[in-house]
N, C-alpha and C positions, 0 to 999 in steps of 0.2 A: 352571826353569831350565837349561840344558846350562850349565856350566864355561866359560868363554872358552879358559883354558886348555888344558884338553884336546884342543882341536881344532889345536894345532903338529902333530900327528900324523894331520893331514886334510889331503886335497887338497881344494880346491872347482872344482865344476863344474855348471853354469848348462844348467836344460834346462824349456827354452819350448814350446810348444803355439803354432800360427799362429791367431789370433783368425779370420781367415777361411775358412779350413778348419772351425774350431772351430765359425761362425754354418754354414756347410753342412750339418756334420756335424747339428747341432742342426737344421736342416730333414728331413733321409733319418732321422733318428731318430723323429719324431714316427712314420713309418708302425708301426714293431713295437711302440711305448710303445702305440699306438690298439687294434693286434690286443690287444697284452697284457691290456690292462686294459678297453678295448671288447666285447673277444667274450666272459668271462664275462659283463661284466654284461649286456649281451643274454640269454645263455642263464640267467640265471637272470632276471634282470627280465621278457625279453620284445620284444617289440614295443612302441613305442610312439611317441607322439608329440614328438619330444625337442624340438623346432621348437617347438611349442605349451607345454610345459615349461619353456621359459628364457623366454616371454614370458609366462608366467605370473606369471615374479618381480618383474616391470614394469610388471604389468597390461595388457600385448599390447601398450607403448609400444617403438618399435624405438629410437627416441631417447634414452629411458629403458636401454636395454635395452646404449648399448653405453658409455653414460656408466658402468653397472653393471660391464661390460665391460673399457675404461679406467680403472674405482679398485679393479677387486682388480687387477689385473695390478701396477698402483705399487704397489701397499701389498704383494703377493707377492714384487715385485721386490727391497723395502724390508727385509724381512722373510727374505727369502736368504740375502741381506747377510750382517747383523744375526745369523741363526743359524750362519754362517760364525766371527763376531765371537763368539760369546758359547760356543759352543763351544770357539777355539783362545785366548779368556782363562781359561777354566777351567784349562791348562796352562801357562800359561806365568806367569811368576813374580811378574810389573810385572800379571798380570789384563787388563782393561781399558786403561791405560795404552798397552799395548803393539799397540794394534788400531787399524787406521787404515781410514776409509773415504773414496772417494771415485769418479771416472770417468775410461776411458779413451777422452778427447775424439774420438779418430781412431775409434774403432768406438762411441764412445756405448755405453760398456760398464760395467758398476759394477762397483766390486771392493771385496773387503774384504783387509788387507793385514795378516798380524801380521808383528811388528815382529823377534819372539826367533826363537829356536832349538829346534826341538822333534823329537823324536822321527820316526822315518817314520809308526808308526801314528799317534802323536798327530798329523801333520797328515791324514791317512787321514780319522779322522774328525771331523775339523771339515772337511773335504772332501766328506764326502759327507754329514753330517749336514741341512743344505736339503732333498737328493733323498730323503730318508727323511719329514722331519717335512712337508714338501709334497708330497710325491708319494706316495710309496708307504702311508705310513700314510692319508691321503685317500681314495686309492684304493679302497684295504680296506673304511672305513669307507664308500664308498660303495656300495660291494658288496653291504656287508651292511642298508643301510639305502632303495637303491635312488635314491640323490637324484643325479639326471641331473647337477646344475652344482655339484656335486664332483667327480663324475666326470671334467669338461672340466676343474677345476679342476687337477687329482693329474694328469692329462696332459699342457696346460702346464706345469705346475710339475716334473716329471719331465725332461719334455726342456730344458729351464731349466735341467740341472743336468750340459748336454749337455759344456762345459767341464770340468765340476770331473770326469765321470767318464773323460775323457782322460786329464788331470793324474794323475789317480790310476791311470791302465792304464799310465802312466808310471813314476808310484814302486811300483809294485808288482814294477817289475824290478829296482828298487835292494835293496843290500846291506839286510837289514834290523838291522844295528847303524852305520850310517848317520847325521847329524841332517841335519835341512833348514831350509832359511831362506828362506822365498817370498818372489819378488821384488819389489822394492818398485815397479814401475812396467809388467812385461809378464805376462803370465798366463802364470806357470808360478813354478822356486822355486831354489835352489843348492841341492844334494846336495856337503856333506860326508862323502865316502870314506877312510877308514882304511888311512894308505900305510905303514906298518908291523903 
């Protein structure tokens, strides 16, 4: 944890992303992610009956398929926020006591909030961790073993990190000697920039 006395030489500024824009970006982000993961998968594993592959996981029953997709989505969303929390808790002096979970009701957007100051590097690691663990790594495994449902999972949970990517893009412009405090109620953070 950063000593609060250090902050007397810093100014505090909010950096927020618009959740409506983040959701719109997510929809557009599907296209490059599908191409990034799907094209190599197709080139490696060739033409297959992908609908039949999905049905085979639930004995061809569409209702079971829908339930499986819904459960996977809910569990994945919970894991996404939990991964943020675990990663930031590693850097926080008070560990998991500094982590709060909730939902921004106006957008039905779940969130994880770290109540302690972090360095920009620590914040970025925590922001990107879910996309790596639930997106990039499953994509690589799906390419290695030819598992189509895992490919779909990896596409969905890479796209689910679109808001995280937007926040990291903002943060990469910040001075590396700055400190970050996760915003408690909005998508974004406070940046503490050295004034002296």
